[in-house]
C-alpha positions in Angstrom: 0.0 0.1 0.1 1.3 3.4 -0.9 2.6 5.9 1.8 0.1 8.5 2.3 2.7 10.7 3.0 4.6 10.3 -0.3 4.6 13.0 -2.8 3.0 12.5 -6.1 4.7 10.9 -8.9 5.9 14.1 -11.2 7.4 14.0 -14.9 10.4 14.8 -12.9 10.5 11.5 -10.6 9.5 9.0 -13.1 8.7 5.6 -11.7 10.9 2.4 -12.5 10.6 1.1 -16.2 10.3 -2.8 -16.7 13.7 -3.8 -18.4 14.1 -3.4 -21.9 10.9 -0.6 -21.9 11.4 1.9 -24.7 11.1 5.3 -22.8 12.4 8.4 -24.2 10.4 11.5 -22.2 13.2 14.2 -23.7 12.6 13.0 -27.6 8.1 13.2 -26.4 8.4 16.5 -24.7 10.9 18.0 -27.3 7.8 19.4 -29.5 6.4 21.0 -26.5 9.1 23.0 -25.5 9.6 24.7 -29.2 5.6 25.1 -28.8 6.4 27.0 -25.7 9.3 28.9 -27.5 7.4 29.6 -30.3 4.7 31.1 -28.4 6.5 33.3 -26.9 8.7 35.0 -29.6 5.6 35.0 -31.5 3.9 37.5 -28.7 6.9 39.0 -28.4 7.0 39.9 -31.5 3.5 41.4 -31.4 4.3 43.2 -28.6 7.3 45.0 -30.8 4.9 45.6 -33.8 2.9 49.0 -32.5 6.0 50.1 -31.5 8.1 49.6 -34.8 4.8 51.4 -36.4 4.4 54.3 -34.0 8.3 54.7 -34.5 7.9 54.7 -38.1 5.6 57.0 -38.3 7.5 59.3 -36.0 10.3 59.4 -37.9 8.5 60.4 -41.4 7.2 63.0 -39.3 10.5 64.5 -38.5 11.6 63.9 -41.6 8.9 65.8 -43.5 9.2 68.6 -41.0 12.9 69.0 -41.7 11.6 69.1 -45.2 9.2 71.7 -44.6 6.4 70.3 -45.1 4.6 70.5 -41.9 0.8 69.5 -43.0 2.6 65.7 -43.8 4.2 65.8 -40.8 1.4 67.0 -38.5 -0.2 63.8 -39.9 2.1 61.3 -39.4 3.0 62.5 -35.9 -1.0 62.3 -35.3 -0.7 58.7 -36.6 2.2 57.9 -34.7 0.1 59.3 -31.3 -2.6 57.1 -32.3 -0.6 53.7 -31.3 0.6 55.8 -28.7 -1.9 57.9 -27.1 -0.7 57.9 -23.1 3.1 58.9 -24.7 4.1 62.2 -23.1 7.2 62.5 -25.6 5.2 62.6 -28.6 3.1 65.3 -27.3 6.3 67.1 -26.5 6.9 66.9 -29.6 3.3 68.0 -30.4 3.3 70.8 -28.5 6.9 72.1 -29.8 5.7 72.8 -33.1 2.6 74.1 -32.5 4.4 76.7 -30.6 6.7 77.2 -33.5 3.6 77.4 -36.0 1.9 79.9 -33.3 -0.6 78.0 -31.9 0.3 78.8 -28.2 -2.9 77.5 -26.6 -3.0 74.1 -28.0 1.0 74.2 -27.2 0.0 75.1 -23.7 -2.3 72.3 -23.9 -0.5 69.4 -25.2 2.4 70.6 -22.9 0.1 70.3 -19.7 -1.2 66.8 -20.8 2.5 65.8 -21.0 2.9 66.4 -17.4 -0.1 65.0 -16.4 1.0 61.8 -17.9 4.4 61.6 -17.1 3.8 62.1 -13.8 4.7 65.4 -11.6 7.8 64.1 -10.8 11.2 66.5 -10.8 12.3 65.2 -14.3 9.1 65.7 -16.0 8.6 69.1 -14.3 11.7 70.3 -15.6 10.7 69.5 -19.0 7.9 71.0 -18.6 9.5 74.4 -17.0 12.3 74.0 -19.7 9.3 74.4 -22.5 7.6 77.3 -20.5 10.9 79.1 -20.7 11.5 78.3 -24.3 7.7 80.2 -24.7 8.8 82.9 -22.7 6.6 82.3 -20.1 9.3 82.3 -17.2 7.1 83.4 -14.4 5.4 80.0 -15.0 8.3 78.3 -15.2 9.6 79.3 -11.8 5.9 77.6 -10.3 7.6 74.4 -11.0 10.8 74.8 -10.1 9.5 75.6 -6.5 7.4 72.4 -7.0 11.3 70.9 -7.5 12.8 72.4 -4.6 10.2 71.2 -2.3 10.6 67.5 -3.9 14.4 68.0 -3.3 13.5 69.2 0.2 11.4 65.6 1.0 13.7 63.2 -1.3 16.5 64.5 -2.1 16.1 64.0 -5.9 17.1 66.4 -7.5 19.8 67.3 -5.1 19.6 70.2 -3.2 22.5 71.9 -4.8 20.6 71.6 -8.7 17.5 72.4 -6.8 18.0 75.6 -5.9 20.2 76.9 -8.3 17.3 75.6 -10.8 15.1 77.7 -9.0 17.2 80.7 -8.9 17.9 80.6 -12.3 14.0 80.3 -13.2 14.0 83.2 -10.7 16.5 85.5 -12.9 15.2 84.5 -15.9 11.6 86.0 -15.1 13.1 88.6 -13.7 11.5 88.3 -10.5 12.5 87.7 -6.7 15.8 88.3 -7.4 17.2 88.7 -3.7 15.7 85.2 -3.1 17.2 84.2 -5.8 20.4 85.2 -4.7 20.1 83.7 -1.5 19.1 80.2 -3.0 22.2 80.3 -5.4 24.2 81.2 -2.4 23.2 78.5 -0.6 23.6 76.4 -3.5 27.3 76.9 -3.3 27.5 76.5 -0.2 26.1 72.4 -0.7 28.6 71.5 -3.3 31.6 69.2 -2.6 34.7 70.1 -2.6 36.5 68.6 -6.2 39.0 67.0 -3.6 36.4 65.2 -1.5 35.1 63.4 -5.1 36.3 60.8 -7.5 38.3 62.0 -10.8 35.3 60.4 -12.5 33.1 62.9 -11.4 35.6 66.0 -11.3 34.7 66.9 -14.8 31.0 66.5 -13.7 31.4 68.7 -10.9 33.3 71.2 -12.1 30.7 71.6 -14.8 28.0 71.8 -12.2 30.0 74.8 -10.3 30.3 76.5 -13.6 26.2 76.1 -14.3 25.8 77.8 -10.3 28.8 80.4 -10.5 26.6 81.6 -14.1 23.6 81.8 -12.0 24.7 84.2 -9.6 26.9 86.2 -11.7 24.0 86.8 -14.2 22.1 87.5 -11.1 24.3 90.2 -9.7 24.5 91.6 -13.2 20.6 92.1 -13.5 21.4 93.5 -9.6 23.6 96.4 -11.2 26.5 94.8 -9.8 28.5 93.9 -12.7 31.7 94.4 -11.0 30.8 91.5 -8.4 29.4 89.5 -11.6 32.6 89.7 -14.0 34.2 87.7 -10.9 31.8 84.8 -10.9 31.8 85.0 -14.7 35.8 84.4 -15.1 35.2 81.3 -12.7 32.3 80.1 -14.7 34.1 80.2 -18.1 37.5 79.3 -16.7 35.2 76.1 -15.4 34.0 75.0 -18.5 37.3 75.5 -20.9 39.0 73.4 -18.2 36.6 71.0 -18.7 36.5 70.7 -22.4 39.9 71.1 -22.4 40.8 68.0 -20.3 37.6 66.2 -22.2 38.2 67.0 -25.7 41.4 68.7 -25.8 40.4 71.6 -27.4 37.6 74.0 -26.6 35.9 73.9 -30.3 35.5 69.9 -29.5 32.6 71.0 -27.3 30.6 71.2 -30.7 30.9 67.7 -31.0 28.9 66.9 -27.8 25.7 67.9 -29.2 23.0 65.2 -30.5 19.7 66.6 -31.7 17.3 65.6 -29.4 14.3 65.5 -32.2 16.5 62.4 -33.8 16.2 60.1 -30.7 13.4 61.6 -29.3 11.8 57.8 -29.7 14.0 56.6 -27.2 14.5 59.7 -24.6 14.0 59.7 -21.3 13.2 63.1 -19.3 16.9 63.4 -18.3 18.2 63.1 -21.8 15.8 66.1 -23.5 17.7 68.2 -21.1 21.6 67.1 -22.0 22.7 69.8 -24.4 26.4 70.5 -23.3 27.5 73.0 -26.3 24.1 75.3 -25.2 24.5 75.3 -21.7 28.3 76.2 -22.1 27.5 78.7 -25.1 24.8 80.3 -22.2 27.8 81.1 -20.0 29.6 82.4 -22.8 26.8 84.5 -24.0 26.1 85.7 -20.4 30.0 86.7 -19.8 29.8 88.6 -22.9 26.9 90.7 -21.7 28.9 91.8 -18.3 31.8 92.7 -20.2 29.6 94.7 -22.4 28.4 96.5 -19.6 31.9 96.9 -18.1 32.7 98.6 -22.0 35.4 95.9 -22.2 33.9 95.7 -25.8 36.8 93.5 -27.4 36.6 90.6 -24.6 32.5 91.0 -25.4 32.9 90.1 -28.9 35.2 87.7 -28.3 33.1 86.0 -26.0 30.2 86.3 -28.0 32.3 84.9 -31.2 33.0 81.8 -28.7 28.9 81.4 -28.1 28.4 81.7 -32.0 30.7 78.8 -33.1 28.8 76.3 -29.8 25.6 77.0 -31.6 26.1 78.1 -34.8 24.3 81.2 -34.8 24.2 84.9 -33.4 23.3 84.3 -29.4 20.3 86.6 -28.5 18.3 86.6 -25.3 16.6 83.2 -27.1 19.6 81.5 -25.4 19.2 80.7 -21.7 
């Protein structure tokens, strides 16, 4: 009689076969294994089909837009959105095109919907704030950065130094709360670690971050009319980014190679990569220094700084460079 406590018979524990029996479980199981593999690959392929179709429509839309064919481009983008109706990135693309075409209210609606779909995280709030700044809505962007700063207080993401600097810079662009902005950027600088306290791998990124903060403070001081103080920060900021560029690529002019057109890789973008444009960031610092030098009547030096900014972005720097 069988012991009731014995485990039930299973394929992994076969009973002993009679001598001479032709038992070949591996041969009988193999067709089932292949059916499982085929089913898995088929479901994976089916899952990828909508993604690839959406990518195709997006690629066609970008190409048509580059060729100046706005209506066909919009149709292709709409087709991509139909495949991915909950994609914040595709809504951001449409918002940018609508802004370029003068459809401001529709653009803002898309951008707000983008934030709703992406979630009010620090990363998506930064993308939203950047869009508002590009649209000239600087005061509204400050509200985004105040939310980001509160996130930073609670979670440390982004870092306190980054959040305070971002808020201070947004306030400077809006031309509001400049005394508070100066306090924010001073606190940001105080929170920055010393270069000697980080690894060699992080040294360059720390130097670039410090240069950005010094640029923010220099710009605020310039707006407050303290150009003699502003130029000190601007000199240090430019020295920091130029030293980083020479250390990483061998020359200042090689900074241009770091720029990747964001729209070309939109299908694979993240909120973080949307904001990465080292050449533009460096051009901003050179342009700000040019303006401070001009205010100090150092015309020749100001002209040289404008030239550096122009080389980095491929156009004449103006108030839209920030």
